[in-house]
C-alpha positions, 0 to 999 in steps of 0.5 A, spaced: 404 322 240 408 325 246 407 326 253 411 330 258 411 327 265 413 331 272 418 326 275 419 330 281 412 333 284 416 335 290 419 341 286 413 345 285 410 344 292 417 346 295 416 353 290 409 354 293 411 353 300 417 358 299 412 363 296 408 362 302 414 363 307 416 369 303 409 372 304 408 371 311 415 372 313 419 376 308 426 374 308 432 374 303 433 367 304 426 365 302 427 369 296 433 366 293 431 359 294 424 360 291 428 363 285 433 358 284 428 352 285 423 356 280 429 357 275 430 350 275 423 348 274 422 352 268 429 351 265 428 343 266 421 344 263 423 348 257 429 343 256 424 337 256 419 340 251 424 342 246 427 335 246 419 332 246 418 336 239 425 335 236 427 328 237 426 325 230 425 317 228 427 314 221 426 307 220 428 304 213 427 297 211 424 295 204 423 287 205 415 286 204 416 278 205 422 273 206 422 266 206 424 262 213 432 262 213 432 269 210 435 275 213 431 281 215 435 288 216 433 295 218 436 301 219 434 306 225 436 313 225 434 317 231 436 325 230 436 331 235 434 337 232 433 341 239 438 346 241 439 342 247 443 335 248 439 329 250 443 326 256 440 320 255 435 316 250 432 310 251 429 307 245 424 301 246 422 297 240 416 294 239 417 289 233 413 283 233 418 279 229 422 273 233 429 274 235 429 282 232 430 287 237 432 294 236 432 297 243 438 301 245 440 306 250 444 312 248 445 320 248 445 324 243 448 331 242 444 337 240 444 337 232 447 330 232 444 323 230 444 316 233 444 311 227 444 303 228 442 297 224 439 291 227 438 284 223 435 277 224 434 271 221 427 269 220 426 262 223 418 262 224 413 263 218 407 268 219 405 275 219 410 280 223 411 287 224 417 291 224 416 298 228 412 301 233 417 304 238 417 308 245 422 313 246 424 316 253 428 321 255 428 327 259 432 334 262 439 333 265 436 335 272 431 329 272 425 334 273 421 332 267 420 325 263 419 325 256 415 319 252 414 319 245 410 314 242 412 312 234 406 307 232 408 307 225 410 300 223 411 295 216 408 288 215 413 283 213 411 276 211 415 270 212 414 264 208 415 257 209 421 254 207 422 250 201 426 244 202 429 239 197 425 233 198 428 225 197 425 222 191 417 220 192 412 217 187 406 221 186 400 216 184 398 219 177 391 221 176 386 220 171 387 216 164 392 220 161 395 224 167 402 224 169 405 222 162 400 215 162 401 213 155 394 214 150 393 208 145 392 209 138 395 216 138 401 220 136 404 220 143 407 214 142 411 216 136 414 222 139 421 223 143 420 221 151 421 228 155 424 223 161 422 217 165 419 214 171 419 208 175 414 203 172 407 203 176 402 198 175 397 199 169 403 202 165 403 200 158 409 195 157 410 198 150 412 205 154 418 201 157 424 205 156 429 199 156 436 202 156 434 205 163 431 199 165 438 195 163 442 200 167 438 200 173 436 193 173 429 196 175 423 197 170 422 205 167 417 208 163 417 213 158 414 220 159 412 223 153 413 231 151 406 231 149 402 227 154 397 231 158 399 233 165 395 231 171 393 236 176 396 236 183 391 238 189 395 238 196 391 237 202 394 239 208 391 236 214 392 241 220 387 238 225 390 241 232 389 234 235 395 231 232 399 238 232 404 235 236 410 239 238 412 246 238 417 250 234 421 247 228 420 240 229 413 240 230 408 236 226 405 243 224 411 246 221 414 240 218 407 239 215 407 246 212 414 246 210 412 239 206 406 242 203 410 248 200 416 244 198 411 239 194 407 245 191 414 248 189 416 241 186 409 241 182 409 248 179 417 247 177 414 241 173 409 245 170 403 242 173 397 245 175 397 245 183 392 247 188 392 247 196 386 245 200 386 245 208 382 244 214 386 249 218 383 255 222 381 259 216 379 254 211 384 254 205 381 252 198 386 254 192 384 250 185 389 247 181 393 252 177 400 253 174 400 261 172 405 265 175 401 268 181 399 261 184 406 260 187 405 266 191 398 264 193 400 258 196 406 260 200 401 266 202 396 261 205 401 257 208 405 262 211 398 264 215 395 257 216 394 255 223 391 248 226 383 248 226 378 244 230 375 240 224 378 232 223 380 229 217 374 224 216 369 230 217 373 234 212 373 229 207 365 229 207 365 236 206 369 236 200 368 229 197 364 232 191 368 238 190 375 235 188 375 235 181 376 229 177 382 226 174 387 229 180 392 227 184 390 228 191 396 229 195 394 228 203 399 230 208 397 228 215 399 226 222 392 223 223 392 216 226 385 215 226 384 210 220 376 212 219 379 217 214 382 212 210 375 209 208 373 216 205 379 215 200 376 209 196 370 212 193 375 218 190 379 213 186 372 211 182 372 218 180 379 218 177 382 221 183 389 218 185 391 219 192 398 219 195 399 220 203 404 223 206 404 220 213 407 224 218 411 220 223 409 222 230 413 216 234 417 222 237 411 224 241 409 218 244 403 217 239 399 210 241 398 208 234 405 208 230 405 210 223 407 204 220 400 201 222 396 206 218 401 206 212 400 198 212 392 199 212 393 204 206 398 199 202 393 194 203 388 198 199 393 200 194 394 207 196 401 210 195 403 212 202 410 215 204 412 215 212 415 222 213 420 222 219 420 227 224 425 233 223 426 231 215 426 238 213 432 241 217 432 248 220 437 252 216 443 254 218 444 261 221 446 266 216 453 269 217 452 275 212 456 281 212 453 288 213 450 291 207 451 297 204 443 299 203 443 299 196 437 294 194 436 289 188 429 286 186 429 278 185 426 275 179 420 273 183 419 280 185 422 280 192 426 286 194 432 285 198 439 289 200 444 288 195 449 283 197 444 279 201 
């Protein structure tokens, strides 16, 4: 959409006034002045109209999604196909991606173009848009202003960061989950795929003595043919406990922890699901197919805190959680009422592991260690997650790309060299 505005309304008024003087008191002076102003008015309008319909915008970006810490780059070309130069052009970018601003002011000669590249490192997850712009210009006499609206835009999804987590034990589920040995079957005669720390209830026959002797701690074998336990990640996004803002906030740290755990489980070839009491309820049943990673990351990218507390959420989903799952609860809630909801789940073969976000940095009244102690008394595995455990990625110092593109193994299209 294009609009031409009269910037100097006094000019046509002056022309009409001079015309009136010429009609009432004819004079060569009035005629010369009237013709000069009229000529200026017509020339200015023709110049402005030519620019309005001959300034062309092109924006190039092939990134549909990127992870937090990744870089987005866009090339913008503004060309002038008019016979007249644009003495001044103001390009106002309306992209919603944080820290991305392609606004620019310049001049463009007739038949030439202005081209520039804008990039930004993504530090905030969510759905954003590149594009939407307002172009302002006008004739060199300052009589008319031209405004061109370019509403076309491209969406870009910023997925949460996947961090490398310290070693944290996840309570195995069911009778056979996570490599727990079966009795009187051939599993015990095959080779061990890996080992893990001994947990209460593991058979002593499965102790791996070489690793035990080397580390001075009990380790058991995980058999190659042992069935895997499903992981169901429960992300608590109760807004009452969404302390802080930005990277170190409870919300962002919880989401990144959920993404990292999901990635870890899927890489271990487990079936991983995601549920959350977020603003828009998330329910993804455990799967381990190729599309599950994308579904989980997409849901986490858009997740926002909701009004439903963890205790009430447990009441709603109690009967819906499948049996023999490892339930990984990520929460910052210091209200102990939700702990009672975990106990009946264990009777159904659902083994909970709690990732308790430490809120002490936000002057919370009840310290996380009190909740952790209550969980341990009930034999529920608990890990207290310190605030800021997942660090903000360093700003990328990537050189300008040559605008050739490559496709990653996961389907992400990105500039070559990035």
